Structure formats: C-alpha cells, structure tokens
N, C-alpha and C positions, 0 to 999 in steps of 0.2 A: 552591570547583573551576572551575578554567578550562575552558569546554570546547572541542574541538575538532575539526574533523569533516570531510573531505571539501566541499570549495564546492558549495550548488547554484547549480546549472547553468538556465541555463533553453532553451529549448525550441528542436532543431536544426531545420532546415531540413525534412528528413525523416526515419525512423522507423530507427533500426541494426537490423536483423536480428539474429537470437536465435541464441546462442553461448549452445552444450550448457551451459553451466555456468547454464542463466538456470532451468530443468526444474527444479534442486537445487530453488526455493522450492515444490512440490507435493510434494518425501517431503518438506519439513520438516513442513508443513499436516500430512501423512500420522502420520506421528511422532506429533505430537499428540493424535490423536488415540487413544494408547495409555493406558492408567488410568494419573495419577499421574506425567506426564510435560508436560510444560513448554518455553514459547519464550522465551528471552529476542531483545525486538525489537531488534534496532540498526540501521534501517539511515539514520538521522538522528546517529551514531556516528563513520562511518568505514571504509571496508570494505577489508578482508587481512582474511590470517593474523594481524603485526602489528600495530592499528591504533592514532593517534594517542592514542586516548583510551581508555584502560584501566577508567582510573577509571569515567568514564560506562556501561562494559561491566560494573562491578564491582555502582555503583549496580541497574541493572536486574534486577541478576541479583535482588542486596536485594531489591528490591519485588519481581520476582513471588513467593523464597521465601518471605516474607513474607506475603504477595496467597494462594498457593496452601497451602503446608502448612504456613503455619499462623493464616490465616487473620482475613488487614488483609481493609479495609475498602476500600486502596487501588486500582486498577483496575491489572490484573495486562499488559491487551495491550495495542498498538493497535488500532484497528477493523479486523476479521480481516470478509471476504466471505461474507454468506450466502448471499444469491440477485438475480436481476436477472429485470428486468421489459420487455418492448420494448413503450411504447404511441409509438406513432404514428412518429415521427422520431428519437422518445427513447428512450432505457434508461435505467431505470433503477436503480439499483445500491442491494440493504440490508445492511445491518452488525448484526452484532454487540460488542458489544468497544464500543459507541462513549464510554462511562464519561459526562462530564459534557452529552457532546454530540460535535460534530464539528467540524472546524477546518479551517483549512489553517494553515503556518509557511514562512518564508522564500520569502517573494514577495507581487505585491499582484494577483496573484487560486491561482484553486486549479490546475492542472495535473498533466500525467505519466497521463492514461487515455487510451490511442489505443482508436482506431472499425470497426469496418469492416460489409461490407454484406459479401451471400455472394457477390463476387468475391474473398473473401479479403485486399482491400490497404488494408490500417491507414491511419488519420490521427490525426492531431491532434484529440485531441474536446473542445468548447468543455464545460467541464462548470462546473456550480454545486452548491451542498452546501443541498436541503432540508428544514431537520428533521434526523433522523439517514439520508438516502438521499443518495448523489448523484446530477441525471442530466445526463450522456451524449451531447453529440448533434457533429453536424456536417451541412455545406452539400455538402458533394461526398459525404454518404452518406444520401439519402433512404429506406434503407432498410437501418436496424441490423440486424446477425447475432448482431456480438460486441462482449466491451470488454475490455479488457485496462489493467491499472493498472501501473504502476515492471517491466515488464518491459522486456526486454529487454536487460535491462543499465541499465536508463535510474531505480532509485532513486536518484539522485543528482537526478536535475531530476521530483520524485514529491513529492509535500507534503499530502497530504491527515495530516491528525492527529489526535485527541481533543482537549480539553479537560485532558483528564491528560497531557497534552502526552509523548503515545503514537503513535508512526506506522503505519501502515496497512503492513499484510503484502502484499507483489505477488502479484495476483492473473490470470488470465484466464475468459472463459466459457463459451471456443470448444476445442477438443480438434485442435485443424487440425493 
C-alpha cells in the first residue's frame, strides 16, 4: 500500500487563530464516551471529505473494528489526552492508549504543542517525551496555565504518535 497524506509541516513563526471547525475535535471525543462507539484516528492520513489515502482510512477502520468489536490485541487509538499537571514552569501531559509507548514521526523533534500563561497568549512549546508523558514548556511562558495540541487546524504540524503507529488526538486543557 502506498501511503499518501498531507505533507508534514514545520512550525510557522506564529500560531494561527482557531477556526470554528477546530472545536469539532471536542465533539468527536464526547461521542466516544457512548457505549460501543469508537473513533477512527486519521489525522496523519490526509484531510478533507475526500482524502487521497482512502485505503489508509479503511485499514484504520478495520483495526478499530478488530480491536473493539472482536477483541483483537492491537491498539485501536493513538495517544488520548488524560490529564495534565503544572510542575513549576512546565506542564506534564498524561495519556491513555500509549500502546507500546510514545514516539514522534515526520521530523527531528516532537512538535505541535502550544502553551500559554494566564494572559491566554499561546506560543509554540518546547516538548519532550518522558516515559508515557509529554513535558511542555517555553522560555516565554514562565508560569504556564494551559496547553493545546494539534489545535487551530495544526494537525499537519503535530507529530505525536504511539509506537503502534497511531497519531495522538488533538486536545486542549483550557476552555478559553
């Protein structure tokens, strides 16, 4: 199978403003809370109603069905945000569905995290994987208050995965 998707992008200087459709991520995660309801993660497979990599979505859907409905042993999701803890000038993000562990793809470093203080001004965060957590900080945010990942339509700049090859879902810790 030839994998085709939107090209991975390095971070731009500024953070684009959120568009109304960015908040649909939260709706998808709420829908997953219903019994026997699952989500096929495809942020790395191309965007739009008619993505180029249709077979990639089919493979992911089969993986979710095998794991969820038929008791398969493979991980069915990429990392899902579970909680965060502020530790001095850093934010430590915990996840479920880490599978064989956290990893990053498509670049030479982990990226896609935004961090803000009480002023609500987000900047790109410096981030690192530590076990099954991600630690986010920024020199320009000495007292962090919130973190966002793959937000503002920035999923093509976000590269957190589990070692099972599945991308992390977008999230935010704020409700601003």
